[in-house]
C-alpha beads as a LAMMPS data file, in Angstrom:
LAMMPS data file: protein, C-alpha beads

333 atoms
332 bonds

1 atom types
1 bond types

-500.0 500.0 xlo xhi
-500.0 500.0 ylo yhi
-500.0 500.0 zlo zhi

Masses

1 110.0

Atoms # bond

1 1 1 -324.591 -270.266 54.439
2 1 1 -324.076 -267.170 56.656
3 1 1 -324.405 -263.810 56.083
4 1 1 -321.367 -262.166 54.168
5 1 1 -319.779 -259.160 53.595
6 1 1 -317.802 -259.855 50.729
7 1 1 -315.872 -263.076 51.610
8 1 1 -316.597 -262.585 55.255
9 1 1 -318.524 -265.264 56.452
10 1 1 -320.021 -263.893 59.588
11 1 1 -322.740 -267.047 60.575
12 1 1 -326.405 -267.099 60.265
13 1 1 -327.595 -263.835 62.228
14 1 1 -324.594 -261.784 63.083
15 1 1 -324.469 -259.010 66.033
16 1 1 -322.180 -256.422 65.491
17 1 1 -320.546 -253.567 67.883
18 1 1 -321.508 -250.330 67.251
19 1 1 -318.582 -247.950 66.722
20 1 1 -318.731 -246.101 70.166
21 1 1 -316.378 -243.266 70.680
22 1 1 -313.848 -243.953 73.915
23 1 1 -315.910 -247.118 74.210
24 1 1 -315.369 -249.523 71.098
25 1 1 -311.511 -250.194 72.416
26 1 1 -309.642 -252.752 72.014
27 1 1 -310.076 -254.093 75.500
28 1 1 -313.806 -253.647 75.433
29 1 1 -313.530 -255.136 71.854
30 1 1 -311.981 -258.214 73.282
31 1 1 -314.916 -258.702 75.910
32 1 1 -317.310 -258.629 73.553
33 1 1 -315.617 -260.850 71.222
34 1 1 -315.244 -263.380 73.912
35 1 1 -319.039 -262.910 74.805
36 1 1 -320.308 -263.824 71.254
37 1 1 -320.014 -260.253 69.029
38 1 1 -319.495 -261.337 65.564
39 1 1 -318.077 -258.091 64.231
40 1 1 -316.502 -255.314 65.672
41 1 1 -315.852 -251.818 64.447
42 1 1 -313.175 -249.545 66.013
43 1 1 -314.107 -245.931 67.228
44 1 1 -314.190 -243.377 64.656
45 1 1 -311.080 -242.197 63.780
46 1 1 -310.938 -238.587 61.790
47 1 1 -309.436 -239.066 58.645
48 1 1 -307.381 -235.306 59.207
49 1 1 -306.267 -236.674 62.360
50 1 1 -305.076 -239.765 60.516
51 1 1 -303.061 -237.313 57.969
52 1 1 -301.613 -235.345 60.401
53 1 1 -300.329 -238.479 62.318
54 1 1 -302.099 -237.232 65.264
55 1 1 -301.516 -239.556 68.060
56 1 1 -305.179 -240.431 69.190
57 1 1 -305.949 -240.948 65.801
58 1 1 -303.377 -243.598 64.768
59 1 1 -304.024 -245.295 68.221
60 1 1 -306.788 -246.187 67.374
61 1 1 -305.823 -247.788 64.723
62 1 1 -304.660 -250.970 67.014
63 1 1 -306.323 -254.105 66.163
64 1 1 -305.317 -257.364 67.259
65 1 1 -305.611 -261.151 65.712
66 1 1 -308.140 -262.438 68.658
67 1 1 -310.495 -259.776 68.219
68 1 1 -311.152 -260.239 63.897
69 1 1 -313.124 -259.929 61.875
70 1 1 -312.813 -256.345 62.996
71 1 1 -313.672 -252.731 60.777
72 1 1 -312.119 -249.633 60.889
73 1 1 -313.965 -246.819 60.729
74 1 1 -313.341 -243.251 59.757
75 1 1 -315.306 -239.815 59.227
76 1 1 -314.691 -236.599 57.470
77 1 1 -315.855 -234.581 55.091
78 1 1 -313.128 -233.608 52.403
79 1 1 -312.680 -236.036 49.524
80 1 1 -308.878 -236.327 49.427
81 1 1 -308.218 -236.576 53.234
82 1 1 -310.835 -239.366 53.029
83 1 1 -308.715 -241.168 50.469
84 1 1 -305.466 -240.985 51.734
85 1 1 -306.838 -241.780 55.036
86 1 1 -308.413 -244.970 53.425
87 1 1 -304.965 -245.721 52.306
88 1 1 -303.394 -245.654 55.542
89 1 1 -306.034 -248.025 57.060
90 1 1 -305.785 -250.222 54.165
91 1 1 -301.695 -250.354 55.662
92 1 1 -302.846 -251.419 58.781
93 1 1 -305.091 -254.614 57.653
94 1 1 -308.160 -254.619 59.020
95 1 1 -310.754 -256.912 57.307
96 1 1 -312.681 -253.883 56.437
97 1 1 -312.966 -250.332 56.195
98 1 1 -316.303 -248.489 57.318
99 1 1 -317.409 -245.116 56.566
100 1 1 -319.365 -242.930 59.323
101 1 1 -322.004 -241.405 57.890
102 1 1 -323.970 -241.521 60.924
103 1 1 -322.433 -239.588 64.206
104 1 1 -324.949 -236.909 64.694
105 1 1 -322.725 -234.911 66.939
106 1 1 -322.205 -231.211 66.199
107 1 1 -318.486 -230.961 66.004
108 1 1 -318.699 -233.839 63.627
109 1 1 -322.176 -233.081 61.791
110 1 1 -321.827 -229.407 61.474
111 1 1 -318.649 -229.745 59.693
112 1 1 -320.279 -231.837 56.601
113 1 1 -318.951 -235.225 58.144
114 1 1 -320.773 -238.053 60.154
115 1 1 -324.924 -237.534 59.893
116 1 1 -324.017 -234.131 58.683
117 1 1 -323.063 -235.360 54.830
118 1 1 -326.948 -236.515 54.830
119 1 1 -327.880 -232.981 53.563
120 1 1 -325.781 -233.781 50.376
121 1 1 -326.660 -237.142 49.163
122 1 1 -324.979 -236.802 45.703
123 1 1 -321.225 -235.790 47.822
124 1 1 -322.103 -238.859 49.826
125 1 1 -322.191 -241.068 47.039
126 1 1 -319.043 -239.514 45.039
127 1 1 -317.110 -239.867 48.711
128 1 1 -317.893 -243.538 48.753
129 1 1 -317.117 -243.954 45.406
130 1 1 -313.262 -242.397 45.949
131 1 1 -313.086 -244.731 49.184
132 1 1 -314.003 -247.873 47.115
133 1 1 -311.669 -247.313 44.882
134 1 1 -308.763 -246.099 46.892
135 1 1 -308.555 -250.101 48.874
136 1 1 -308.823 -253.242 48.117
137 1 1 -310.771 -253.411 51.381
138 1 1 -314.293 -254.477 51.502
139 1 1 -315.732 -251.179 52.413
140 1 1 -319.309 -250.620 54.630
141 1 1 -321.203 -247.513 55.894
142 1 1 -323.168 -246.998 58.943
143 1 1 -325.813 -244.215 58.604
144 1 1 -329.087 -242.893 59.606
145 1 1 -332.433 -242.776 57.959
146 1 1 -331.636 -239.197 57.170
147 1 1 -331.024 -235.531 58.104
148 1 1 -334.430 -234.658 59.354
149 1 1 -338.031 -235.672 59.011
150 1 1 -338.129 -234.336 55.698
151 1 1 -335.299 -236.044 54.061
152 1 1 -335.684 -240.056 54.725
153 1 1 -333.704 -240.728 52.045
154 1 1 -332.635 -244.187 53.007
155 1 1 -334.152 -246.531 50.785
156 1 1 -332.649 -244.882 47.613
157 1 1 -329.506 -243.947 49.275
158 1 1 -328.300 -247.441 50.115
159 1 1 -329.089 -248.678 46.691
160 1 1 -327.105 -245.690 45.177
161 1 1 -324.250 -246.827 47.901
162 1 1 -324.428 -250.209 46.698
163 1 1 -324.026 -249.194 43.564
164 1 1 -320.770 -247.456 43.478
165 1 1 -319.603 -250.643 45.609
166 1 1 -320.256 -250.932 49.532
167 1 1 -320.586 -254.426 50.743
168 1 1 -322.914 -253.909 53.507
169 1 1 -324.704 -250.936 55.612
170 1 1 -326.029 -250.663 59.144
171 1 1 -328.520 -247.880 59.796
172 1 1 -329.674 -246.476 62.725
173 1 1 -333.392 -246.001 62.915
174 1 1 -332.964 -241.814 63.715
175 1 1 -332.322 -239.181 61.842
176 1 1 -329.855 -236.939 62.888
177 1 1 -332.201 -233.632 64.224
178 1 1 -333.038 -236.531 66.635
179 1 1 -329.951 -237.276 67.948
180 1 1 -330.770 -240.557 70.693
181 1 1 -334.384 -238.764 71.659
182 1 1 -337.690 -240.656 70.822
183 1 1 -337.933 -244.493 69.464
184 1 1 -335.753 -245.234 66.295
185 1 1 -337.691 -246.376 63.639
186 1 1 -337.292 -249.815 61.961
187 1 1 -339.919 -249.446 59.700
188 1 1 -337.784 -248.059 56.920
189 1 1 -334.428 -250.018 57.743
190 1 1 -336.992 -252.946 56.903
191 1 1 -337.946 -251.367 53.773
192 1 1 -334.509 -250.401 52.479
193 1 1 -333.931 -254.699 53.393
194 1 1 -336.467 -255.609 51.405
195 1 1 -335.957 -253.293 48.236
196 1 1 -335.760 -256.098 45.164
197 1 1 -332.981 -254.403 43.823
198 1 1 -330.389 -254.391 47.006
199 1 1 -328.341 -257.529 47.644
200 1 1 -325.990 -256.137 50.110
201 1 1 -326.630 -257.334 54.048
202 1 1 -328.873 -254.613 55.957
203 1 1 -327.940 -254.327 59.756
204 1 1 -330.795 -252.423 62.209
205 1 1 -329.433 -250.062 65.147
206 1 1 -331.056 -248.591 67.366
207 1 1 -332.863 -249.280 70.776
208 1 1 -332.281 -252.899 71.195
209 1 1 -332.080 -253.324 74.757
210 1 1 -333.438 -256.891 75.560
211 1 1 -332.842 -260.290 74.106
212 1 1 -336.331 -260.879 73.525
213 1 1 -336.602 -256.907 71.721
214 1 1 -333.654 -258.539 69.360
215 1 1 -335.739 -261.552 68.762
216 1 1 -338.818 -259.623 67.681
217 1 1 -337.058 -257.097 65.395
218 1 1 -335.256 -260.280 63.706
219 1 1 -338.633 -261.273 62.644
220 1 1 -340.598 -258.569 62.555
221 1 1 -338.174 -256.429 60.311
222 1 1 -336.390 -259.288 58.518
223 1 1 -332.812 -257.514 59.221
224 1 1 -329.430 -259.652 58.031
225 1 1 -328.231 -258.777 61.791
226 1 1 -327.836 -255.935 64.350
227 1 1 -325.800 -253.593 65.727
228 1 1 -325.416 -252.908 69.279
229 1 1 -324.214 -250.142 70.837
230 1 1 -325.364 -248.651 74.479
231 1 1 -327.211 -251.709 75.351
232 1 1 -323.359 -253.443 75.715
233 1 1 -321.694 -250.740 77.811
234 1 1 -320.669 -251.766 80.683
235 1 1 -322.281 -255.135 79.803
236 1 1 -320.212 -257.314 77.469
237 1 1 -322.754 -260.373 78.014
238 1 1 -325.663 -258.664 76.126
239 1 1 -324.282 -260.422 73.178
240 1 1 -324.750 -263.980 74.350
241 1 1 -327.835 -263.169 75.850
242 1 1 -329.583 -262.421 72.621
243 1 1 -327.874 -265.262 70.437
244 1 1 -329.125 -267.955 73.402
245 1 1 -332.240 -266.138 73.230
246 1 1 -332.998 -266.239 69.342
247 1 1 -331.971 -269.940 68.952
248 1 1 -333.981 -271.296 72.206
249 1 1 -336.482 -269.102 73.135
250 1 1 -334.822 -268.908 76.711
251 1 1 -333.755 -266.147 78.884
252 1 1 -329.948 -266.820 80.080
253 1 1 -329.514 -266.208 83.365
254 1 1 -328.077 -262.594 84.532
255 1 1 -324.460 -262.449 85.494
256 1 1 -323.145 -262.624 89.129
257 1 1 -321.819 -260.278 91.446
258 1 1 -318.972 -262.456 91.064
259 1 1 -318.695 -262.663 87.112
260 1 1 -319.135 -258.799 87.133
261 1 1 -316.434 -257.881 89.838
262 1 1 -314.011 -260.367 87.607
263 1 1 -314.876 -258.752 84.269
264 1 1 -314.985 -255.312 85.404
265 1 1 -311.380 -255.863 86.852
266 1 1 -310.039 -257.231 83.770
267 1 1 -311.092 -254.366 81.609
268 1 1 -310.040 -252.094 83.860
269 1 1 -306.612 -253.382 84.055
270 1 1 -306.391 -253.763 80.175
271 1 1 -307.717 -250.712 79.902
272 1 1 -304.969 -249.223 81.969
273 1 1 -302.362 -251.494 79.932
274 1 1 -303.579 -249.712 76.530
275 1 1 -304.110 -245.987 77.505
276 1 1 -302.073 -245.341 80.424
277 1 1 -303.407 -245.106 84.308
278 1 1 -304.930 -242.002 84.164
279 1 1 -306.930 -242.306 80.890
280 1 1 -307.686 -245.966 81.567
281 1 1 -309.233 -245.217 84.602
282 1 1 -311.458 -242.007 83.250
283 1 1 -312.727 -244.139 80.546
284 1 1 -313.650 -246.863 82.176
285 1 1 -315.842 -244.791 84.415
286 1 1 -319.005 -244.624 81.861
287 1 1 -318.965 -248.820 82.458
288 1 1 -319.682 -249.237 85.964
289 1 1 -323.276 -248.046 86.205
290 1 1 -324.074 -251.177 83.942
291 1 1 -321.753 -253.578 85.398
292 1 1 -323.288 -252.943 88.853
293 1 1 -326.565 -252.165 87.552
294 1 1 -329.469 -253.884 89.956
295 1 1 -327.312 -253.602 93.000
296 1 1 -329.236 -251.880 96.022
297 1 1 -327.360 -248.845 97.990
298 1 1 -324.869 -249.022 95.797
299 1 1 -324.332 -245.259 95.862
300 1 1 -321.189 -245.116 98.268
301 1 1 -319.504 -247.866 95.723
302 1 1 -320.181 -245.958 92.694
303 1 1 -318.995 -242.915 93.831
304 1 1 -315.638 -244.440 94.522
305 1 1 -315.471 -246.177 91.404
306 1 1 -316.557 -242.744 89.419
307 1 1 -313.645 -240.369 91.225
308 1 1 -310.741 -242.866 92.158
309 1 1 -307.835 -241.951 90.206
310 1 1 -305.655 -245.073 91.496
311 1 1 -305.680 -248.617 90.190
312 1 1 -305.099 -250.108 93.488
313 1 1 -308.230 -248.131 95.024
314 1 1 -310.525 -249.129 92.426
315 1 1 -309.464 -252.999 93.078
316 1 1 -310.143 -252.615 96.927
317 1 1 -313.505 -251.141 95.948
318 1 1 -313.950 -254.214 93.631
319 1 1 -313.286 -256.615 96.401
320 1 1 -315.618 -254.518 98.688
321 1 1 -318.541 -254.617 96.261
322 1 1 -318.084 -258.709 96.149
323 1 1 -317.993 -258.933 100.001
324 1 1 -321.075 -256.895 100.698
325 1 1 -323.228 -258.159 97.910
326 1 1 -322.124 -261.970 98.029
327 1 1 -324.667 -263.879 96.673
328 1 1 -326.940 -261.273 95.464
329 1 1 -329.352 -262.419 92.933
330 1 1 -329.495 -259.742 89.896
331 1 1 -333.465 -259.781 88.185
332 1 1 -333.219 -261.555 85.190
333 1 1 -333.695 -259.021 81.633

Bonds

1 1 1 2
2 1 2 3
3 1 3 4
4 1 4 5
5 1 5 6
6 1 6 7
7 1 7 8
8 1 8 9
9 1 9 10
10 1 10 11
11 1 11 12
12 1 12 13
13 1 13 14
14 1 14 15
15 1 15 16
16 1 16 17
17 1 17 18
18 1 18 19
19 1 19 20
20 1 20 21
21 1 21 22
22 1 22 23
23 1 23 24
24 1 24 25
25 1 25 26
26 1 26 27
27 1 27 28
28 1 28 29
29 1 29 30
30 1 30 31
31 1 31 32
32 1 32 33
33 1 33 34
34 1 34 35
35 1 35 36
36 1 36 37
37 1 37 38
38 1 38 39
39 1 39 40
40 1 40 41
41 1 41 42
42 1 42 43
43 1 43 44
44 1 44 45
45 1 45 46
46 1 46 47
47 1 47 48
48 1 48 49
49 1 49 50
50 1 50 51
51 1 51 52
52 1 52 53
53 1 53 54
54 1 54 55
55 1 55 56
56 1 56 57
57 1 57 58
58 1 58 59
59 1 59 60
60 1 60 61
61 1 61 62
62 1 62 63
63 1 63 64
64 1 64 65
65 1 65 66
66 1 66 67
67 1 67 68
68 1 68 69
69 1 69 70
70 1 70 71
71 1 71 72
72 1 72 73
73 1 73 74
74 1 74 75
75 1 75 76
76 1 76 77
77 1 77 78
78 1 78 79
79 1 79 80
80 1 80 81
81 1 81 82
82 1 82 83
83 1 83 84
84 1 84 85
85 1 85 86
86 1 86 87
87 1 87 88
88 1 88 89
89 1 89 90
90 1 90 91
91 1 91 92
92 1 92 93
93 1 93 94
94 1 94 95
95 1 95 96
96 1 96 97
97 1 97 98
98 1 98 99
99 1 99 100
100 1 100 101
101 1 101 102
102 1 102 103
103 1 103 104
104 1 104 105
105 1 105 106
106 1 106 107
107 1 107 108
108 1 108 109
109 1 109 110
110 1 110 111
111 1 111 112
112 1 112 113
113 1 113 114
114 1 114 115
115 1 115 116
116 1 116 117
117 1 117 118
118 1 118 119
119 1 119 120
120 1 120 121
121 1 121 122
122 1 122 123
123 1 123 124
124 1 124 125
125 1 125 126
126 1 126 127
127 1 127 128
128 1 128 129
129 1 129 130
130 1 130 131
131 1 131 132
132 1 132 133
133 1 133 134
134 1 134 135
135 1 135 136
136 1 136 137
137 1 137 138
138 1 138 139
139 1 139 140
140 1 140 141
141 1 141 142
142 1 142 143
143 1 143 144
144 1 144 145
145 1 145 146
146 1 146 147
147 1 147 148
148 1 148 149
149 1 149 150
150 1 150 151
151 1 151 152
152 1 152 153
153 1 153 154
154 1 154 155
155 1 155 156
156 1 156 157
157 1 157 158
158 1 158 159
159 1 159 160
160 1 160 161
161 1 161 162
162 1 162 163
163 1 163 164
164 1 164 165
165 1 165 166
166 1 166 167
167 1 167 168
168 1 168 169
169 1 169 170
170 1 170 171
171 1 171 172
172 1 172 173
173 1 173 174
174 1 174 175
175 1 175 176
176 1 176 177
177 1 177 178
178 1 178 179
179 1 179 180
180 1 180 181
181 1 181 182
182 1 182 183
183 1 183 184
184 1 184 185
185 1 185 186
186 1 186 187
187 1 187 188
188 1 188 189
189 1 189 190
190 1 190 191
191 1 191 192
192 1 192 193
193 1 193 194
194 1 194 195
195 1 195 196
196 1 196 197
197 1 197 198
198 1 198 199
199 1 199 200
200 1 200 201
201 1 201 202
202 1 202 203
203 1 203 204
204 1 204 205
205 1 205 206
206 1 206 207
207 1 207 208
208 1 208 209
209 1 209 210
210 1 210 211
211 1 211 212
212 1 212 213
213 1 213 214
214 1 214 215
215 1 215 216
216 1 216 217
217 1 217 218
218 1 218 219
219 1 219 220
220 1 220 221
221 1 221 222
222 1 222 223
223 1 223 224
224 1 224 225
225 1 225 226
226 1 226 227
227 1 227 228
228 1 228 229
229 1 229 230
230 1 230 231
231 1 231 232
232 1 232 233
233 1 233 234
234 1 234 235
235 1 235 236
236 1 236 237
237 1 237 238
238 1 238 239
239 1 239 240
240 1 240 241
241 1 241 242
242 1 242 243
243 1 243 244
244 1 244 245
245 1 245 246
246 1 246 247
247 1 247 248
248 1 248 249
249 1 249 250
250 1 250 251
251 1 251 252
252 1 252 253
253 1 253 254
254 1 254 255
255 1 255 256
256 1 256 257
257 1 257 258
258 1 258 259
259 1 259 260
260 1 260 261
261 1 261 262
262 1 262 263
263 1 263 264
264 1 264 265
265 1 265 266
266 1 266 267
267 1 267 268
268 1 268 269
269 1 269 270
270 1 270 271
271 1 271 272
272 1 272 273
273 1 273 274
274 1 274 275
275 1 275 276
276 1 276 277
277 1 277 278
278 1 278 279
279 1 279 280
280 1 280 281
281 1 281 282
282 1 282 283
283 1 283 284
284 1 284 285
285 1 285 286
286 1 286 287
287 1 287 288
288 1 288 289
289 1 289 290
290 1 290 291
291 1 291 292
292 1 292 293
293 1 293 294
294 1 294 295
295 1 295 296
296 1 296 297
297 1 297 298
298 1 298 299
299 1 299 300
300 1 300 301
301 1 301 302
302 1 302 303
303 1 303 304
304 1 304 305
305 1 305 306
306 1 306 307
307 1 307 308
308 1 308 309
309 1 309 310
310 1 310 311
311 1 311 312
312 1 312 313
313 1 313 314
314 1 314 315
315 1 315 316
316 1 316 317
317 1 317 318
318 1 318 319
319 1 319 320
320 1 320 321
321 1 321 322
322 1 322 323
323 1 323 324
324 1 324 325
325 1 325 326
326 1 326 327
327 1 327 328
328 1 328 329
329 1 329 330
330 1 330 331
331 1 331 332
332 1 332 333
């Protein structure tokens, strides 16, 4: 019997794609799904944006059959807006509705949304309860350990959120004030998981950057699964690499130059098709460093990839990379 969110069976040790702004879009989710991700979350969507029918927000509601199960994630600080947003999301018919109580970015947190709500736990519980009541979808939460060093209440918070109806929780092992600095502390994630009163799945998030670390943290901290964020950017193969290592204890050989070029091309083409040429090209730029990490003397190619504004020029550059590095062998992770 696998890990379940409500009646959605995610298998034995599910790997989740984290909701990342301008990263976890349909093209990238498609690639991660092919490479072994078990559950995808959309980029976070502003509840206020959804209610105002803002184009950027409503476009993020696009989900496709091939990527299921998929969760749509919303954020906001106003109860009424969040309820309305939950109703809009419910009509889109994802498998899961996720609430973002973890985003540390100033423009979100300082308005009391995302990780900002960690300053007001009673409000966090009220908001969650209101959303659970306004949808038939299973509701999950992504959050952090607390606002700062002195308010790491995650063990109690997880239990209170379970009591108002959430079906799973993903915990990033840092406080809001840490942002992404320092090391993620998984000991409190483990403590949350081992709380005898908690019966929902607990997913750990933060600093998983090798298959070996994923397997080690699985065994050491006893989480139900792992949510992968930054390590997957430009490297969707990471999900399969973890699965293979957890199952066999062996490391898969890294993808070849040919595989990297082929996937980067596909990713670019899907991105341009989905967002239009300008945005599609710009938002792909953050992926290239990782797609081609390890190639020697790569700077001239990287410069073209991150400055070019034309798909044809980018395709030409991909072909040049293929020719220049044919037979290059990457170091295993």
